[in-house]
Structures are given as structure tokens and as C-alpha cells.
Residue, then its C-alpha position, 0 to 999 in steps of 0.5 A: x650140609x645145609x643150614x643147621x638149627x641147634x636145640x638143647x634143653x634148659x638143664x644146659x647153662x645158656x650163657x650170652x653167647x648161646x642166648x644171642x646165637x641166631x640158630x640155638x633154640x632151648x626147650x624148657x623142662x616143666x616144673x610142677x608145684x601141685x597143679x601149678x605148671x611152670x617152664x624152666x627158665x621161661x616163667x619161673x626165676x631161680x628166686x621165685x623157685x626158691x620162694x615156692x620151695x619154702x612156702x609150698x607144702x607140696x614138693x616140686x616135681x619135673x617133667x621132660x618136654x613132651x614129644x608134641x612140644x619137640x614136634x612143634x618146634x621141629x616143624x617150625x625150624x623146618x621152614x627155615x633150616x635143613x636139618x636139626x641137631x638136638x643135644x640133651x642131658x643124660x637119657x639115664x636122668x630124663x626122658x628128654x632124649x626119647x621125646x626128641x627121638x620120637x618127635x623126629x619120626x613125626x617131622x619131615x626135617x632130618x633130626x639128629x639126637x645126641x645123648x651127652x650122658x651129662x648135664x649143666x655146663x658140661x652139656x653146654x660145653x659139648x653144644x659149643x664144641x658141636x657148633x664150633x666143629x661144624x663152623x670149621x667144616x666138619x660133618x655131623x657124623x664127625x661131631x657125633x664121634x667127637x662128642x662121644x669121645x668127650x662123654x668118655x673123657x667127662x668127669x662130674x662130681x657133686x655135693x648134693x644140697x638136699x638128700x631129701x629132694x634127691x630121694x623124692x625124685x626117685x634117684x636115691x634109695x631110702x636106705x641111702x637117705x636114712x644112713x646119710x641123715x643119721x650118720x651125717x654122711x655126705x656122699x660125693x655123687x658122680x655121673x658115670x656113663x650117664x648115671x648117678x653113682x655114689x663115688x665116695x662117702x665123706x663125714x663133713x661138707x668141708x671134707x667133701x669139697x676138699x675131696x673133690x678138689x683132690x680128685x680134680x688135682x689128680x687129673x690136673x697133675x696128669x696134664x689132661x685138664x684145660x678148664x674146670x667148671x664149678x657148678x652151684x645152686x644159690x651160694x654164688x658168693x661162696x662159689x666165686x670165693x672158691x673160684x678165686x682160691x682155685x685160680x691162686x693154686x692153678x694160675x694157668x687153668x681156665x675156671x668158670x663158675x656156672x649156676x645149675x638150672x632150676x630143674x636140677x635144683x628140684x632134684x638135687x636141692x638149691x645148695x648143690x655144688x659141683x666140680x666138672x671137667x673133661x680130660x683131654 
């Protein structure tokens, strides 16, 4: 199999384990405020982004890494590795998978691009699973089958922090936005087969999160969940308070709290919160 380089994008949560892994590389998404360009996780922090969001008269936009960016990285990695496994957020939410696939045709090193059909910490979990499987002696083909199985067993529900930002990003129709604003409807957004889908509509934010917990409880009671991921924007203190309450209800459950990336905040809003898990 040879030496493998692992590549992902900045919508994943890069924890200390991955940040210190010598064979893991992250390609940043691009964030624009007008003509000013920033690389997610490189030259803009969450705090700087939130400040710009308030001060800028021009709403931010994002762009996937270019084919050239991927090709340049892959050529560099070819000097020290035998193959590359590139694992990214859903192709229905970004063109990142396509950029990687096109770049793979331009380089001499074998590149396997995997569409996780998810984002944020579930993407991270799939990357970690892939690395673990290879370390245990599994082939890349076996890794692909395992990640495909994880895609089918993944559930992710989100309370969008800003319907306005989601609408501007082109991921919500004008009718849905107006109804949500006028009627104070809080949609529960799910990722199904890699696409955003309105799972349910609830009247208040408190009821939204309660409903998301009920959806998780249904899965937990089927005995299929080993770990729960809490995803959050800027409400860190509130998130960790929720985490503690969940731990009290499910004392044997592993619960982690993970911030969403700046790129995701551009589209969903800085107050976005979510729950995600894999059904075993």
C-alpha cells in the first residue's frame, strides 16, 4: 500500500490529534468580504470573522479550494508519499470534491477522493476512522466501503443561526425564508444523502432543540448510538451547559462539543447549533 497522505478541508474540525498528525493535511476554504480574501483557519479567526460580519456592509461569500490549489498540494505530497486519500464535505454542499477529483487527473500520484456527504465533526470522525482502519491493515477499498456505510448511518440535525444567511447562500428558497421570518418558524435542517432538507418545522428555538434531542433519544433507545456530537457556533458556554445536561441523562454516552468552521458560519450563521451521530 505504501505511505499514505490524508487530505481534508477546513469544514472539518481539526482537533489536536489531527493537527499533530504528520500525515494529515488541510486545504482551506476561501472566504470573501467584498474584494478581501481570507483562508478559513489560516488568516482569519472565528473572532475576526464575527467582527467583520458585524462591521462589513457586504455579506461574506465562500468558495471551494481551486483545482490548482489541490494539484499544487498533491504534487508536493508526491515527493514523500505513495498515494493520497482526500476526504471532504458533501459534494451537494460544495464543489470541493470535484476540485480534488479534477486535480487528481493532473498529478502522477494516485489520489482517492471520498465524498462523505456530511460536514463538520462527522467529517472529522470519518477521517479518523479511515486512518484507524489503514493502521489496522485494511485496504483503501475496504476503507471506502466502511465510510460509505457510515454515510448511510449518519444523522445530523441543525438549528440554523440565520435564515437570512442561509437564503443568501442559495441554500434556501425565498418563500421558505419569508415564511420562517413572518411566522417565527424555526426549521430543523437535516442532511440527508448529502443534501440540506427541512426535517421539521417548530415555532420556538427551545422547542427545536428539544425536538432534536427527541430524535436522538429515539436512536439511542434503539441501542445504536455510541457517541453524540454537539456542534456549535459562538455559544460555547451554552453548548457546554447542554453537554452536561445530556451527560446526566445518558451517563454512559460519549458526548463531544465541537465548533463549526468559519465557512459553515458564513452560510448558516454564527448562532447555529446541531446534533449529529452515527447509528451503529
